[in-house]
N, C-alpha and C positions, 0 to 999 in steps of 0.2 A: 745545812751543810756549807755550801759555797759561802756564806759568812765568815763562816771560820776559817777554811781557807784562805781567804779575804785577808782576813788579820793575821794571821799565820806569816802570809806572804809579806806585808807590809811591815812586821812586824821583826820579821829576816833581815828584809831589804835594808832596814834603819840602822840594826843591828850589826852589819856588816859595814854600812856607811859611818858609824862610829868607832868600829873596830879598825878602819882603814884611816882614820882621822888619824894625826899628828898630835900630840901630849898636847895641852893649852900652853902657852910661853907668855910669860907675863912682861911688861916694861914699864916704865916710869919715864918722866920726863921734864923738863920746863921751859919757858919761853919770855921771851921779852915783846908784849904786845903794846898795840896801839887802840886803846880802846876809847868809842866814842860814845856817849849816850847824849842822845839828840832827844831834849824838849822842847813839846809846843804845847803852848798855854793856850787849851780851846773854852776856857770859861767866859770869853766876851767881856771882863771886868776890869778896866783898867786897875792898877798896871799891868802888861804883858810881861811875864818872867819867862818867854820862851830862849832858847840857848844851847849851845852844846857845849859839853864838858868832855874836850879830849886830854886824855892821861896815857901817859907810860906806866906801865905795870907788869906785873910776874902773874904768870897763868902754869898752875902744876898740872900736870897730865898724868894717868895712869892707864893700863889695861890690861887686855889678854888678848892674845890671837888666838882664835877660835878655831877655823880654817884658813885655806891658803888667801881665801878670797876675801875673808872677813875678821875683823875686831870689836869688842867692846870697849868702850874709852870713855874717861871720866875726866871732866876739867873743873877746876877750882880756878874761879878770878880772885885774886889778892885786891882789898879794896882799897882805893885812893881819893882822896878828898878832892874835887877839881871844881872851879868855879864853870858855870854855865851862863849867866849873864849877870847885871848889874841894873836893879831897880830902885829910885829914889836914893840911890846914893848907898846901897844896902846891896852887897854881895851875896848872889844866890850863888850855893855850891851842891854839889851831890855826891854820895859816896855810894859806889855803884859795888856789887860783890854779887858773882853768878857762881851758880852749881849746874855741871850738865852733866847728863848720861845719854852715848849717842852709840849707834851702831855704824863702823866704818867699814863699809864696803873697798876692797883695794884692788886695784888691779897693777902689775911689772910691765912698765914700758922700758925696755930697755934697761939702763941701769938706776933709772927711776921707778917712785911708786906712786901712782896716781892714785887719790882718795876722795871718798865724800862721807860728812857727816850727817845723819838721820837721827835726833833724838827730840829731849824734852830739856829745857832749862830752867832752873827757878833763880831769879832775878831779885836785889833786896835792892831798892834806891833807900839813904837817906839824906833828906833836904833838909838844908837849913839856909836862914835869910828869910827873902817875904815870906815864903813859907816854910814857917817856922818850925821847928822840931818834928817834921812829919817824916813818916817811915811808910812805904808802900813796900810788899813784896808780888810780885808775878809771875806766874808759870805760863810756860807756853813753848808748844814748836820750836825746834832749832834746828839748821842747818848749816852747812858750811863745806869748803872744797879745798884741797891741799895738794902739795909733793912733798914725796921725801926720799932722802939720796943718802944711801948706805956708806957712812966712810971708812968703818970696819964689820967686821960680822956681828957685835956688840953695839957698835955706836952708829946714830945717824941721823942727820939734820932737816929739818924741814918747816916750810914757810905754808899759810894757811890764812882762810877767810873764814870766819864764823858771825853767822845772824843769830845771836842769841835772844833777842825779843825783838821780832818784827813789831811797827808800829802798833802800841798798842794804847789802850785807854786806861789811865790809872790816877782815877778821882777824876780831876778836871784838864790833867794834863796826859796829854799824847806823849808817850816813852818808845824810844827807839834805841837798841843797842846792840853794837857790832864791835868785829876787832880782825885786825891784821896781825900776825904774828911770824916769830922766826925762833928757833930752839932746837935744843938736840933731845934724843930720846936715848936710854941703855936699854936694851933687851937680854934679860936674863935665861942665858942657853947654856 
């Protein structure tokens, strides 16, 4: 009997919590980001193809404001082909694409909203050069922090840092992908 009462009490509490939550609000935005794909050659075989591809690209973001303190957010980093090293006169390039899904806890501090990002990202790296025609995909935990400032009721600006792929072994290469971004978000209210 006590299990039934406990189940009823928990169900009622959950229903009341959901009933008092505001309806979900959707938002979409875009950023200009500085994307760094750092590659460390761990093969121990000459020539060493280590280097960093630093590029400026676009990131599309969309999400839903679920609770006063929690959003769910999707990131899509558009690919850019960038040189990361030159070996034996051959230019080594990488084209990095990232898709990530994040929980976004946030808190208002005065006029700004501080937030964290915790989730998973799938990164695809297309290599050309000495590492001819190689394409690798890796999934990993991803995280970040940022700040958002509302310009109007629907339009806000943000800056953030996101670690999409912490140093992870991809074949004989260690790859690290991170981004600093600034952009705008439109909230559909």
